[in-house]
C-alpha positions as CSV (number, residue, x, y, z in Angstrom):
1,M,40.4,-14.2,-51.7
2,L,38.3,-11.8,-49.0
3,E,36.1,-11.5,-52.6
4,I,35.5,-14.9,-53.2
5,I,34.6,-15.3,-49.4
6,I,31.8,-12.5,-49.7
7,L,30.9,-14.4,-52.8
8,G,30.7,-17.4,-51.0
9,I,29.2,-16.2,-48.0
10,I,26.4,-14.7,-50.2
11,Q,25.9,-17.9,-52.3
12,G,25.1,-19.8,-49.0
13,I,22.4,-17.1,-47.8
14,A,20.6,-16.2,-50.7
15,E,20.3,-20.2,-52.0
16,F,18.1,-20.9,-49.3
17,L,16.7,-17.1,-48.5
18,P,14.4,-16.3,-50.7
19,I,16.3,-13.3,-52.5
20,S,17.9,-15.5,-56.1
21,S,21.4,-16.2,-55.4
22,S,21.8,-16.6,-59.0
23,A,20.8,-12.7,-59.0
24,H,22.8,-11.6,-55.8
25,L,26.5,-13.1,-57.8
26,I,25.3,-11.4,-60.5
27,I,24.8,-8.2,-58.7
28,F,27.8,-7.7,-56.2
29,R,29.7,-9.1,-58.7
30,D,29.2,-7.9,-62.3
31,V,27.5,-4.6,-61.3
32,F,28.9,-3.9,-57.4
33,G,32.6,-5.2,-59.4
34,I,33.4,-7.2,-55.8
35,G,35.3,-10.1,-57.1
36,S,35.2,-9.0,-60.7
37,G,39.1,-8.6,-61.1
38,I,39.4,-12.5,-60.0
39,I,36.4,-13.8,-61.4
40,T,36.5,-13.1,-65.1
41,E,33.9,-13.6,-67.7
42,D,35.3,-17.1,-69.1
43,I,34.8,-19.0,-65.4
44,S,32.1,-16.4,-63.9
45,L,29.7,-19.3,-64.6
46,A,31.8,-22.3,-63.2
47,F,32.1,-20.4,-60.5
48,D,28.5,-19.6,-59.8
49,I,27.8,-23.8,-60.5
50,A,30.9,-24.0,-57.9
51,L,28.9,-22.3,-55.3
52,H,26.2,-24.2,-56.2
53,F,27.6,-27.3,-55.7
54,G,29.0,-26.4,-52.1
55,T,25.2,-25.2,-51.0
56,L,24.2,-28.7,-52.4
57,L,26.5,-30.3,-49.7
58,A,24.9,-27.9,-47.2
59,I,21.5,-29.5,-48.4
60,G,22.7,-32.9,-48.4
61,I,24.1,-32.8,-44.7
62,Y,21.4,-30.9,-43.3
63,F,18.7,-33.5,-44.6
64,F,21.3,-37.1,-45.0
65,K,18.6,-38.5,-42.6
66,D,15.7,-37.8,-44.8
67,F,17.2,-38.4,-48.0
68,I,18.4,-41.8,-46.6
69,K,14.7,-42.2,-45.6
70,M,13.3,-41.5,-48.7
71,I,15.4,-43.2,-50.7
72,I,14.9,-46.6,-48.7
73,S,11.2,-45.9,-48.5
74,G,11.0,-45.3,-51.8
75,F,12.9,-48.1,-53.3
76,T,11.1,-50.6,-51.3
77,K,7.8,-49.4,-50.7
78,G,6.9,-47.0,-53.5
79,T,4.6,-44.7,-52.2
80,K,2.8,-46.0,-49.3
81,E,4.8,-44.5,-46.8
82,H,4.9,-40.4,-46.7
83,E,9.0,-40.3,-47.1
84,G,8.5,-42.5,-50.0
85,R,6.2,-40.4,-51.6
86,L,8.2,-37.7,-50.9
87,L,10.7,-39.0,-52.8
88,W,8.9,-39.7,-56.3
89,Y,6.9,-36.4,-55.9
90,I,10.6,-34.7,-55.6
91,V,11.4,-36.2,-58.8
92,A,8.0,-35.5,-60.8
93,A,8.6,-32.2,-59.1
94,T,11.8,-31.7,-61.0
95,I,11.2,-32.3,-64.6
96,P,9.9,-29.5,-65.6
97,A,12.8,-27.3,-64.7
98,A,15.2,-29.6,-65.5
99,I,13.3,-29.9,-69.4
100,V,13.0,-26.3,-69.6
101,G,16.6,-25.9,-68.2
102,T,18.0,-28.5,-70.5
103,L,16.6,-27.4,-73.8
104,F,17.3,-22.8,-73.1
105,E,20.2,-23.0,-71.0
106,D,21.9,-21.0,-73.2
107,V,19.5,-18.6,-73.8
108,F,19.0,-18.0,-69.8
109,E,23.4,-17.7,-69.5
110,S,23.6,-15.6,-72.4
111,F,20.9,-13.2,-72.4
112,F,19.4,-13.0,-68.5
113,R,22.8,-12.9,-67.2
114,K,23.4,-9.4,-68.7
115,Q,20.2,-8.1,-67.8
116,F,20.8,-6.4,-64.8
117,I,17.3,-3.8,-65.0
118,L,15.3,-7.2,-65.9
119,I,17.0,-9.3,-62.6
120,A,16.3,-6.1,-60.8
121,L,12.7,-5.8,-61.5
122,A,12.2,-10.1,-61.1
123,L,13.8,-9.3,-57.4
124,I,10.9,-6.8,-56.8
125,F,8.2,-8.6,-58.4
126,M,9.3,-11.6,-56.9
127,G,9.3,-10.3,-53.1
128,I,5.8,-8.7,-53.3
129,L,3.8,-11.9,-54.7
130,I,5.8,-14.3,-51.7
131,Y,4.5,-12.1,-49.4
132,I,0.7,-11.1,-50.3
133,V,0.6,-15.0,-51.2
134,D,1.7,-15.9,-47.7
135,K,-0.4,-13.0,-46.2
136,K,-3.5,-14.4,-48.2
137,M,-3.1,-18.2,-47.4
138,P,-3.6,-20.3,-44.3
139,N,-0.7,-22.1,-42.5
140,K,-2.3,-25.2,-41.8
141,K,-1.1,-28.1,-44.7
142,S,1.6,-30.5,-43.5
143,L,4.1,-31.9,-46.1
144,D,2.2,-35.5,-45.5
145,K,-0.8,-33.9,-46.7
146,L,1.0,-32.8,-50.4
147,T,0.1,-34.5,-53.4
148,L,1.4,-35.3,-56.7
149,K,-0.6,-32.7,-58.4
150,D,0.9,-30.3,-55.4
151,A,4.3,-31.2,-56.0
152,I,3.9,-30.8,-59.8
153,L,3.1,-27.7,-59.5
154,I,5.5,-26.5,-57.1
155,G,8.1,-27.8,-59.6
156,C,6.5,-26.1,-62.4
157,S,7.0,-22.6,-60.5
158,Q,11.4,-23.8,-60.8
159,V,10.6,-22.8,-64.7
160,F,10.5,-19.1,-63.4
161,A,13.9,-19.6,-61.0
162,L,16.1,-19.9,-64.2
163,I,15.6,-16.3,-65.0
164,P,18.2,-14.7,-62.1
165,G,15.9,-12.9,-60.1
166,F,13.0,-14.5,-59.5
167,S,14.6,-17.0,-57.1
168,R,14.3,-20.8,-56.7
169,S,13.6,-20.7,-53.3
170,G,11.4,-17.8,-53.4
171,T,9.1,-19.4,-56.3
172,T,8.8,-22.4,-54.6
173,I,7.9,-21.3,-51.4
174,A,5.7,-19.3,-52.3
175,A,3.6,-22.1,-55.2
176,A,4.1,-24.0,-51.4
177,R,2.0,-21.6,-49.7
178,G,-0.6,-21.2,-52.4
179,L,-1.5,-24.9,-51.7
180,K,-1.4,-23.6,-48.2
181,L,1.7,-25.8,-46.4
182,T,3.0,-24.0,-43.4
183,K,5.8,-21.7,-44.1
184,E,8.4,-24.5,-42.4
185,D,7.0,-27.3,-44.6
186,A,7.1,-25.2,-47.5
187,A,11.0,-24.1,-46.9
188,K,11.7,-28.0,-46.2
189,F,10.5,-29.3,-49.6
190,S,11.7,-26.6,-51.4
191,F,15.0,-27.2,-49.8
192,Y,14.4,-30.9,-50.6
193,L,14.0,-29.8,-54.8
194,S,17.0,-28.1,-54.7
195,A,19.0,-31.1,-54.5
196,P,18.7,-32.7,-57.5
197,I,18.3,-29.3,-59.6
198,V,21.6,-28.1,-58.4
199,C,22.9,-31.7,-58.9
200,G,21.8,-31.9,-62.2
201,S,23.4,-28.5,-63.2
202,V,26.6,-29.3,-61.6
203,C,26.8,-32.5,-63.7
204,L,25.6,-31.3,-66.6
205,F,28.2,-28.4,-66.3
206,L,31.0,-31.2,-66.3
207,I,29.7,-33.1,-69.3
208,K,29.5,-30.0,-71.5
209,N,32.7,-28.5,-69.9
210,G,34.9,-31.2,-68.1
211,F,37.3,-29.7,-65.5
212,D,40.0,-27.9,-67.4
213,L,38.9,-24.4,-66.1
214,I,38.3,-25.9,-62.1
215,V,41.7,-27.5,-62.1
216,A,43.1,-24.3,-63.9
217,N,41.6,-22.2,-60.8
218,A,41.8,-24.7,-58.0
219,S,42.3,-22.6,-54.6
220,I,39.5,-20.2,-56.0
221,F,36.8,-22.8,-56.1
222,I,38.1,-24.5,-52.9
223,V,37.6,-21.7,-51.0
224,G,34.4,-20.4,-52.6
225,V,32.7,-24.1,-51.8
226,L,33.6,-24.4,-48.6
227,I,32.3,-21.0,-47.8
228,S,29.0,-21.7,-49.5
229,F,29.1,-25.0,-48.2
230,I,29.4,-23.5,-44.1
231,S,27.0,-20.3,-44.7
232,G,24.3,-22.4,-46.4
233,L,24.2,-24.8,-43.6
234,L,23.6,-22.2,-41.2
235,C,21.3,-20.6,-43.4
236,I,19.2,-23.5,-43.4
237,S,18.8,-23.9,-39.6
238,F,18.1,-20.0,-39.7
239,L,15.4,-19.8,-42.3
240,L,13.5,-23.1,-40.7
241,K,13.7,-21.2,-37.2
242,Y,13.0,-17.8,-37.9
243,L,9.5,-19.2,-40.2
244,R,7.9,-20.9,-37.1
245,N,7.0,-17.8,-35.9
246,N,8.1,-14.6,-38.5
247,D,6.3,-14.3,-42.4
248,F,7.7,-13.0,-45.3
249,K,7.8,-9.4,-44.8
250,I,11.5,-9.1,-44.3
251,F,12.6,-10.4,-47.3
252,M,9.8,-8.6,-49.4
253,I,11.6,-5.4,-48.0
254,Y,15.1,-6.1,-49.3
255,R,14.3,-7.6,-52.4
256,V,12.5,-4.4,-52.8
257,I,15.7,-2.1,-51.8
258,I,17.9,-4.2,-53.2
259,G,16.0,-4.0,-56.7
260,I,16.0,-0.3,-56.6
261,I,19.7,-0.1,-55.9
262,V,20.7,-1.9,-58.8
263,I,18.2,0.2,-61.2
264,G,19.6,3.5,-59.8
265,W,23.2,2.4,-60.4
266,V,22.7,1.0,-63.8
267,L,20.9,3.9,-64.6
268,F,23.1,6.6,-62.7
269,A,26.5,5.4,-62.1
């Protein structure tokens, strides 16, 4: 159970920090062996989805007022107000990754989850890219200046995040910074975008697999969801405050180090 708690904490932290939660769950469980004894291959994907559900709850709670305003404004006033525009921008930005994820789900799940060196290289590459983009782009565009074109471009970047290691938050934040959004607003829009993507993943899994695996392993899933929810809430608050006065250098360094460790582990362990 301690290992389940560790994996829950990893998910809650890595889902929102630009370091790739899917890569970390795979690395810590399948490479380093944490939780591998209880999270067997037949339930590993279900467990990962459950942990993502915990972080989805964290997003829903933390941004509850924001989402309510978006929904009310979006359905009553369309795109006339900032909140309404955001709702429909989020919808538009979700479509590319939703289409690709649905069509090629089996490829991403059966192939990329086992390519540990590819995951490590993605961690390194994306870490460096986020840092470079953030350094080169001015920190001046607020979220209320976001355009539909911007939202779609950010949404398209989520397609790369289907490959473990790229990081959904990392790719979307990098794309948003590339469009000159401020660090804090880039992170906030990335968090907004995670809600429909994670919700869709959870629903798609349940439609295809039902509740049998979850019911059969209820204690594991409940603890995992609870821990990822709590750590996710704390991490959202931390990152938004951190980015007000700091850049992405620490995340680049961490991603490069963990990527090198994984490559070394796979080649020489």
